[in-house]
N, C-alpha and C positions, 0 to 999 in steps of 0.2 A: 462605512469601513466598519468591518466587524472586529479587527484586530490592530493591534502596532506591533512593531519590533523594537527591542531592546537589546544592544549590544552585550554579546555574553562570550568573553574571548574572541574568537575567530568566526564564530557566528552570531546568528540573532536568535533571540528566545522570543514567542509569540507570546502576548498578551491580550487577553480579549476583551472588547471595547464593549460589547453586548451580550445579553443572555440569549441563547439558542441551543436547541437540540442538547440539553445536558451539561451544558458550559455557561458559567456564570461569568458576568462584567468583572474583570479583574483576574479571571483564571491564567494560570500560567500554562503555555502548551508546549510543543517541542522544539527544536532545533531547527533551523533552515537558513540557506544561503542567502534568502531575501526574499520579497512580497511575491516575486514572480513562482515561487514553489507552493503556495496556498492561495486557491480561490478566494476572493471576498463575497461570490455569490455563494448561495445555499447554505447548508449545514456541513459541510465538511470541516475536518477539523485534525491537528496532529497536537497529540498530547502525552505526557509522561515521559519518558528518557527518549522517544522516538526523534529519529531525524530524517530530514528530508534536502538533499543536497544536489548539487548541479543544475542542469535546467529540468529537473523530475519534477512532477507538478500532482497536485492533489484537489480535486474539484468536485462540484455537485453535492452528494452525500456521503461521498466516500471518508473513512476514518483510517489514520494510521497512528498506532499507538503502542504502550509497552515499550519495547526498546529494538522495535523495528527500525529499519533502516531503508530508505529509498533513495536512488541515484540515478546518476546518467542522465537518461531522457525518457525514464519510465514513467507512466499516467496510471493514476489511480483514480477511479472515477466511478458514477453511477451508486450504488449503495455498497460499495465494497471496503473490505475490511483488510486490514494487514497490520498485524499484532505478534506478541511475543519477541521473538529474536528472529522473526523472518527477514529476508532480504529480497528485495526487487529493485533489478540494475538492469543497465543497459537501455535497451529500448523497448522493453517489457511493458505489459498493460495488463491490469486486474480490473476487471469492471463488472456492471451487473451487480448479482447479489453474492460474488465471490468472496470467498475467505482465503487468506493465506497465514498461516500462523505456525506456531514451535519454532523451528530452527530451520522451515522451507526456505528454499531459495528459488525465486523465478528470474531468469535473466536471458541475454540475448533479445531476440523479437518474440519471445513466447508471449501466449495470450491466454489467460485464464479468466471464464466468465461464465455468465449463467447462475447456478447455484452450486458452481463447482467448488469442492475445497482440497488445497495443497497443504499438507502439515507434517508434523514430526521432522525428519530431515531430508525429505524429500525434495527432488530438484527437478524443476522444468525450465527447458532451454532449447535453444536454435532457435526453429520455427515452429515449434510445438503448441498446440493448442489442446486446453482442456476445458469443456464445456459442459453445459447441462448439468447434472446431477453427479458426474464423475468425482470421484475422491483418489488423490494420489497421497501415499503416506508411507511412515514407515521409512527405509532408505531407497525409496523407488526412485528411479530415472527417467524421466520421458524427454527425449530430445529428436534433433532431426525436424522433419516434418510430419513427425506423430501426431495423432488425434485422438483424444481419448474422451466420449462422451457419453450420454445416455446416463445409465446408473452402475457403470463400470467402477471397481475399485481397484488400483494396481498398487500394491504394497512388497 
């Protein structure tokens, strides 16, 4: 066990039980609905004011921090990072070395992976895919079954 849950209002606050990857035993983490939201395996963590609710899951080496929110059935895994005031929800997936930050939103069945970045106030939704080293930022929207990859920049 790498953490325990402490009741805080209607949610649970994470409390680290051991040291790992920049987290010290006793450090407070973010808020979750329950133990199903964060894996005990790997160095994944939820910190700061971040919230992970519903059936959403953070696993492997992924981190959710800042004021980010992950909910629904979303999955954050690999070495992915979701931070700032970003939101990932629905059945969206963020994985690999992908980054979602700022006020970006990834939702629906969208997938962001590889070394892709979604930031600013950008939205990726529907069944859209953003991969490789692509960047979606500003007020850009990628939706439907669109695929953005390579070194593309959408803004």
